[in-house]
C-alpha positions, -999 to +999 in steps of 0.1 A: -001-002+002+028+024-008+022+064-013+036+079-042+044+113-040+050+136-074+063+170-064+092+192-054+126+191-033+140+223-025+163+239-002+142+265+019+160+297+032+141+311+059+141+345+073+117+362+101+109+394+097+101+406+134+076+433+121+043+432+101+044+431+063+010+449+062+028+481+082+052+485+054+034+479+025+012+507+014-019+495-009-024+526-033+019+527-038+020+488-052+027+500-086+058+513-074+065+488-045+099+487-033+102+478+004+131+462+022+129+437+054+156+435+080+153+399+087+175+392+122+169+353+119+177+331+088+177+294+087+188+270+056+161+239+059+153+204+039+115+218+021+097+211-011+065+197-012+072+159-020+100+161+007+079+175+034+051+154+029+075+123+025+088+135+058+055+131+074+039+104+060+073+087+072+065+097+112+035+083+107+049+051+096+033+046+057+051+035+031+056+062+004+079+071-026+088+105-031+095+112-069+113+146-078+139+162-094+169+177-080+204+188-088+239+187-083+240+203-045+216+175-035+240+158-015+235+170+018+197+165+015+201+130+001+223+119+031+193+132+054+169+110+037+193+077+039+198+087+074+163+088+085+146+058+061+130+073+031+139+059+001+149+078-028+149+056-062+127+080-083+146+110-067+162+120-100+199+141-100+196+165-128+240+172-130+234+205-149+209+223-126+210+233-088+182+220-067+151+242-063+150+275-041+128+289-016+132+319-002+106+324+027+105+357+048+079+354+078+061+381+094+054+380+135+014+369+119+032+344+105+025+362+067+051+345+041+063+361+009+085+335-012+107+340-039+113+303-051+141+291-083+126+260-101+161+249-110+160+210-119+124+208-106+116+224-143+128+183-152+105+169-131+082+158-162+111+133-169+100+108-138+070+088-147+044+074-126+046+042-142+080+036-128+069+029-095+054-006-092+023-015-065+016+019-058-021+022-039-021+062-037-007+092-056-008+127-047+005+153-073+016+185-056+038+219-068+061+210-090+066+219-133+040+231-152+046+199-178+055+171-144+019+180-128+001+174-158+021+144-174+019+129-139-020+135-131-028+120-165-002+089-158-023+080-121-058+086-143-047+065-170-034+038-146-065+036-124-047+053-095-063+076-072-047+105-064-050+136-049-043+168-069-024+196-045-017+222-067-007+245-040+015+277-051+014+260-087-023+269-093-022+302-109+001+285-139-029+270-151-058+281-175-093+268-162-099+242-187-063+225-174-078+227-140-114+213-150-091+187-163-073+179-132-102+178-111-118+156-139-086+131-134-083+136-094-102+116-068-097+138-044-086+179-042-064+198-015-065+236-013-060+262+013-089+290+017-072+315-006-065+285-034-102+276-031-110+309-038-086+309-067-101+279-080-136+290-077-128+318-094-108+304-124-134+277-130-167+289-117-171+263-092-173+261-057-160+235-034-194+221-027-195+218-070-157+208-072-170+179-047-197+165-072-171+158-096-147+138-076-145+119-044-137+150-019-126+183-018-104+196+012-100+231+021-077+238+050-085+272+070-049+274+091-058+280+127-097+277+121-093+244+108-107+225+078-139+215+057-136+186+039-161+185+011-184+155-001-212+147-027-234+142+004-220+165+032-195+193+045-174+178+076-164+208+097-131+196+113-120+220+145-081+226+149-060+210+171-045+234+197-012+240+192+011+244+222+032+270+205+033+285+170+067+290+160+071+288+118+036+278+094+063+270+069+057+231+057+022+228+078+002+223+047+027+199+038+022+178+069-016+179+068-016+162+030+009+137+046-023+129+074-045+132+048-027+109+022-021+083+051-054+083+064-075+077+029-049+049+021-059+032+060-092+036+048-104+059+082-137+079+082-136+116+069-138+131+108-105+109+114-084+119+084-093+153+089-084+160+127-057+134+122-043+160+093-052+189+113-030+175+145+002+169+121+000+205+111-003+217+144+026+195+156+047+208+129+037+245+135+055+244+170+091+238+156+108+257+130+118+244+091+094+219+081+115+183+088+124+192+123+095+180+144+088+139+153+068+122+173+065+084+183+034+065+179+018+062+213+027+101+215+002+111+184-024+088+197-020+106+230-022+141+213-052+126+192-069+119+221-062+153+244-073+171+212-106+153+200-115+135+227-113+097+210-086+078+198-076+068+160-088+037+152 
């Protein structure tokens, strides 16, 4: 029951601005925007959607295979994956490129401004879903334009259910292309902003999109999430975070819980709560792959947050 995660690997350079962006960006002056932020804190972390989701699935004990293209500077990341036991036979090195790089600035309200260099990610379409046998569930997460299109088509043609998780890649696609993804995918995963953008592009609300899929999942940050199916909308309450340190990678942690729950045949109430708890555990730590937990610790946190145990 392996999960194939098609998406990016990246080095995240994370900077923390101790003020608020809104105090430095004047809406009436956006046409001549020229701002600078003093960032006393800086970290370089392992990231990328495929890497982050794989890390969280690994913590859950789920069999998963990340798939992506990386650059000549991937050595340190590769050593990390080997150390923690994540398989990388479908992570292809492009010797003439750099691994994707994300430069993320976070303010004290957890708002983020990100600049992204795709690098080797541009070649992700070279990998094929059919290269990985024995896959029971997939994910098409932010990646290159062509890679996302081809991987979705390959999952659909192979009859493998998959989550379409466009993330920051959503603006790349036209309404026709997004509707094609919806027709191919079994599940859609969006945050609340992406859900609004998806509706703006396609003219379809989450409720309407749920009529064409098994479920549409919309995360709402600290407010929890909504899971739309053909018959019902599940309102998932948030799991309390002990402390809020860094929102980077929370969506990927949530998606790992989503994929694991679906693959294990859990009900939507449990899936949404498990996914939300993983997001909360992540937000308590700096970086995207620095948190950890045992299965007993996860069960205890889940019961404390929601009043029942994971079956």
